[in-house]
N, C-alpha and C positions, 0 to 999 in steps of 0.2 A: 847672232850667236844663239839667242833664245830659240829662234825658229829652227836652227840646225839641231840643237839639243832635243827639241820637241820631236823633230822628225826621227832622230836616232831612237828616242824612247818608243815611238810608235813602231819602228822597225823591230826593236827587241821584243816588244809585246807580241807583235805579229809572228815573229819567228818562234817564240815560245809557244804560242797558241797552235801554230802549225805543227810543231814537234809533238805536243800533247795530243793533237788530233790524229797524227800518223800513228803514234803509239797506241791510241785508243782503238783504231781500226785494225791494228795488227793483233791477231789472236794470241791470247796468253793462256797457258795450260790451266785447267781447273778440273777437279774431280767431277765426273758426270757430264763433261762437255767433250766435243770432238778434240782429239789431240792435235795440237798445231803441227802442220806438215812442215817438212824441211828437207833440204838436200845437203849432205856433207860428203867429203871425200874420205876414202879409206887410206891406209898407209901406202897402198899401191896406186893411188891416184884415181881409183874408181869412184864415180858418183853414186851415192846411195840415197834413195828417197824413202822416207818413212812410209808413205802411202803404198809403196810397192809391196808391202808385207800384209796387206789386208787379207783376211781369211785365216790368219793365225794370231794368237795373242803375242804381244811384244813386251819384253822386259827391257826398258830403256834406262840404262845405268849411267849416271854422270859421275865421273871420277877424275883422278889425277895421279901421276906417278909418285908424288911426294906424300900422298895421303896414307897413313898407316892402316886405317880401316879398309881402304881400297885395296891395299896389298893383301889384307886378310881375306877379302871376299873374292878376289879375282880367280883363284883356283876353284872355288865353289861354282862360280859362273861358268868356268870352262867345263867342269864335270856336268853341269846342267846342259850345256850346249852339246856335249858328246852324247849324253843319254837321250835328250828330247828334241834334237834339232829338227826332227820331222814334224813336230807339233807345236813348237815354241821357238820364237826368235829372240836371241840375246843380242842387243846392240850396246856396245860400250862407247860412250861419247866422252872423249877426253876434253877437259876444260882448260883452255887457254895455254896449251903447251905446243912446242914445236915437234915435228915428226921424229927427229932422232931420239929424243927422250922416250917417246911412246914406243918406237921400234925396239929400243933396248929393253923396255918393260915387257913387251910382248914376247921377246926371245927368252927372257929370264924365266918367265912362267909358262912358256910353251902354249900361248893362247892362240886359239884358232877361230873364235867367234869374231865377228866384224868389229873393228875398232875405228871409230870415226873421229875426225879432227875438227873441233869447234874452236878454231884458232883465235877468233875475236870475241868469243863468248856470247854471240848473238842468240844461238839456240838455247844456251843455258839461261839467258835472260827471259826468253819466252816460256821457259819451264820453271821460272822463279828459283833457280838454283842459288842457294846461299851457304850450304854446309855440306861438303863432300864426305862420303858418297851420298847421292840421292837417287832413288829409283822410282820410276813411274811404270805401272802396269797398264797396258792398253789392250782392250779386248779386240776380238777378231773383226769387229765392225769399225774400229778406229776410235772408240771412245776411251778417254782416260778414266780408268776406274779406281786406281789406288796410287797414292803418293806416300813413299816411305823414306824417312831420313835415317841414315846410318847403314852399316853393313848388313847385307842379307846373306842367309845361309841357303844351302841346297833345300833344306826342309822348309824354310820360309817360302821359297818360290813354289814348291809343291803345293803348299797351303794357299798361297795367293792365286795360283792357277785355278784351284777348285772354287775359290770365291768368285773369280771373274768368269770362268767358263761354266760353272754350275755342275761340274763333274770332275772326277779324278783325272789327273794327267796320265795315269796308268790304265785308264779305261776299265775293263773288267777285272784287272789285277795282273800279277806277274807270277808265272810258274804256278805252284800250288797255293799261292797266297791270293785269295780273292780280294777284290776291292773292299776296303773297310776292315779287313783282317790285318794281322801283323805277324811278321816272322820273328822268332826268338833266338834261334841258334842253328848251327850246322855242324855236321860231323862227317869225316871221311871214314868209312868202315867197309871192309870186304870189297874193295875196288869200286865203291860208289859213294854217293852223297846221301845223307839223311838230313832232312830239313824239319825243324820243329817250329810250329806256328799255332796261332789261335784256332785254326781249323783242324789240328791234329798233326800226325806224322806222315811224311811222304818221302819216297826214295827215287833216285834217278841215277842213270849211268851217264856220266859226262861225255862219253864217246858216242852216244846215240845221235842219229841224224838230226832230230829236233833239238834246238838249242834249249838251254835251261830256263829261259824266260817263257817258253811255250808250255802251257799246262799239259799238253800231250806227252811231254817228256817225263812226267812224274806219275808214280803209282802210290795211291793212298795206302798206308799201312794199317791193316785191321788190328783189332785187339785193344786199342786205346780210344777212349771217347773224350772229347773236349780238348782244350788247349794243352799243348806240350811246351813247357817253359825252358827245360834244360835237359841235356843228354850227357851221359858219362859211360865210359867203357872201361872195364877192368876184369882181370882174371877170367876171360872168356865169357863175359856176360855184358849185356847192354842194359843200362838203367835209364829211366825216363822220369822226370819230375813234371807233374802237371797240376791241374786245378783240383784234383782229388787224390793227392798224395804221390808216393813213389812206386814205380812198377819196375819189374825186371824180366828179362827174357834172354835166351842164348844170343850171343853176338851174331850179327849178320842181318843185313837189311832185307833179305829174302826168307827169313824164318817163317815157318808155317803159322797161319792164324791160330789164335787161342793159346799161344805159348807164354803170353804175359801173365804174371801173377803179382799180387800185391806185395810190396816190400817195405811197408811202413808209412806212418803219417797219413793214413787213409782219411778221406773227407776233409783234408786241409790243403790249402793252396801252397804248393812248394815252388818258390821263385829263385832257388839257387841250389845247386847240387855239384859235389865234387867227390871223387874217390881217389885214394892212393892207388898206385899201379897194381898192387896185389889185392886190392879190395879189402884189405884188413882194417882200413880206417876210412871214414867218410864224414863229410859235413853237409848239412842241408839247412836251408833258410826258409822260415815261414813268417811272412809279414804279420806283425802283431803278436806272433808267438815266439819269435826269436830263433836262436841257433840250436841245432841238434847235431849230436855226434853218433855215428854208427858204433854200437857196442854189441858185438856178436850179430844177432839177427834183429836187434831192436835199436830204435833211435831214441836217445835219451837227451833231455835238455842240457844245454851248456850254460853255466853262469857267465855269459860273455858280457864284456863292457861295450856292447853295441846297443844302440837305440832300437828297440823292437819295432818301431814305426818306420824304420828305413824301408825304402821300396825293395826292389829286387837286388840280390847280391850275385855277382859273377864270381863263383868260387873256383879255386884251383889248388891242387896239391903240387908242390914243387918236387918233380921227380928226382932232382939232384940232391935234395936235402930232406930226408925223412923228418916228418914233424913240422915242416914249414908250410904254412897255408897262406893263400892270398885271397883277397876279396875286393872286387871292383864295385864301385857304387857311384852315385850321382856327383860326388865331390872329389873322386880320385881313386887311389889304390891303397889298401890296408894290408898289413902283414901280421901274422901271429906265429909264435914259436912255442906255444904252450897248449896246443890242442884246441885253440879257438877261444880261450878264456880272455886273454888280453890282446888288443890290437893297436898298432901304431900306423900313422899315415906316412906313406912313402910315395915315390913315383910322380907322374904328371898330375897337375891340378886340373883335371878335366874328367868328365863323366866316362867311366869305363864299363862297358856292357858285356865284354867277354874276354877270356884269357886262354892262351894256348901256348904250350911249350913245344918247340920244334928243335930238338937238339939242345944247344946251349942258349938259344934265343927264346925269349918270352915275347909273344905278340899280344897286343892289346887292341881290341876293337873299341873305339871311342866315339864320342859325339863329333869329332873332327878327323875322321879317317883312321887309318891303321898306324899304330906306333909299335916300336920294337925296343927291347932292352936286352943287354948282354950281362947285366948284373942282377937278374931276378926281379926287376921292377924298381930298384932303387933310383935309377935314372932311366929315361926313355926319350926317344926322339921320333919324329914322323918317319914312316917307312914308305912313303909314296902312295900312289893309287888315288882313287877318287876322294875329293875332300867333301865328305858327307858323313852322316851318322852311320855307323856300322854296329851290328848287334851280334855278329858271329864271325869266328875265324877258325880254320882248320887246315891241316896240311895233307897232301896226297902222297901216293907211293913214289911218284917221280920227283918229289921235292918241291912241287908247286904249292902255293897257298890259295885257299879259297876264302873270300870274305863275303859277308851277307849284310844287306841293308834291310831296314824295317819293312819296306814294301815288297821284299822278295827278290830284289836284284842280287845277282851273284857276279862277282868279279874274280878272275884268276890272275895270280902273279906267277909267271914261269921262273925257273931257276936263273935265267939270264936277267931277271929284273923287269921284264916287259909285262904290261898289264893288258887284260882283255875283259870286256863285258860279255857275259854269256847270253848272246842275242838269240832270238828265235831263228831256228833253222840254220844257225851258223856254228853251233858247237863251241862258242867262245870267240866270236868275231872281235877283232881289235876294237877297243873302246876309246883309244887315244887318250888315256888318262895319265900317260907319262911313266917315268921310272921312279 
């Protein structure tokens, strides 16, 4: 009996040693080391091998259908796939679930990036997955460069790509927005688009053969120097707020050079501007200086209950209710009914970067896509489109909407609810961003 027990003990020790040895020689993911290669099946039964994607950075996302943060980030990953699939690979590795649950999730969110089935969790173990979602960023040479726990946003991945690749995922920039610059707003006027950015003001005809992501489609507008932060049109005039105050010119993106004239708050950075439809009233926001109201031809300070150190304010006049003003900021949406003196918080609790009324609907460009409201911002809900930060929204003559991202990307939503990304040379090629 003792001999048999001793033999059994030796066998257990040998088995454990062999298992630990096998585990030791099996590569485990580590930042700075080659990413462990693997092969998994898609929902269609196709075998996908990680090393097949050498030459492009890979975002390897471990997730599950029951995971709330995974539900939050999936539409953002889809927007990334649609926008950058020619230069970035998105792979979603489902952790320990059967195909039917993953298929239902894919169909619910209209996902088109590859979803891989890690049925027994073996790949997740090699990547030390412990808390879903987890994301690894692998560079073009196959080295694991970044490991992030928690949901990622569109903007997170843009920044991670720059860190891994050493350059922007947008290359030299998008449209009139050069790499390193930022777009601030967009307006439809006189049959075309005006785009305000840190490089100034530019105009384009959306029907031109070159798509709006092509710099050749845009014409720089003379007469303004430096960044243009906000645009407003009223009573036959176009107003621009920039780093050196407020300027005005006759409406029309093809006005002759030299028609701009100072309109107040010169030598001050104005990061918010709105006018009532008849231009009889207006509000402007100067960070550190506070809120100003248009009084005749002058801008006078308003004793507002707003922190003067707030960043930019997306200001808007409600065309349906004279005297009602709205202000979007980093924490949500504010309302004033006394000329901007007192404000109360309404609407969605998320960053609001631009406001636009189209008929009875208020559209909000937020840090998580486009939202809409039918009660003037009291309540709001997602309006579809790309799940990414948007800084501008405007409507065209045919009832379409245009939304602008910080890097200069423009998306169009047609009256039927379909979305398209304004791709180079496509005049708005479908972007697959859903309804």
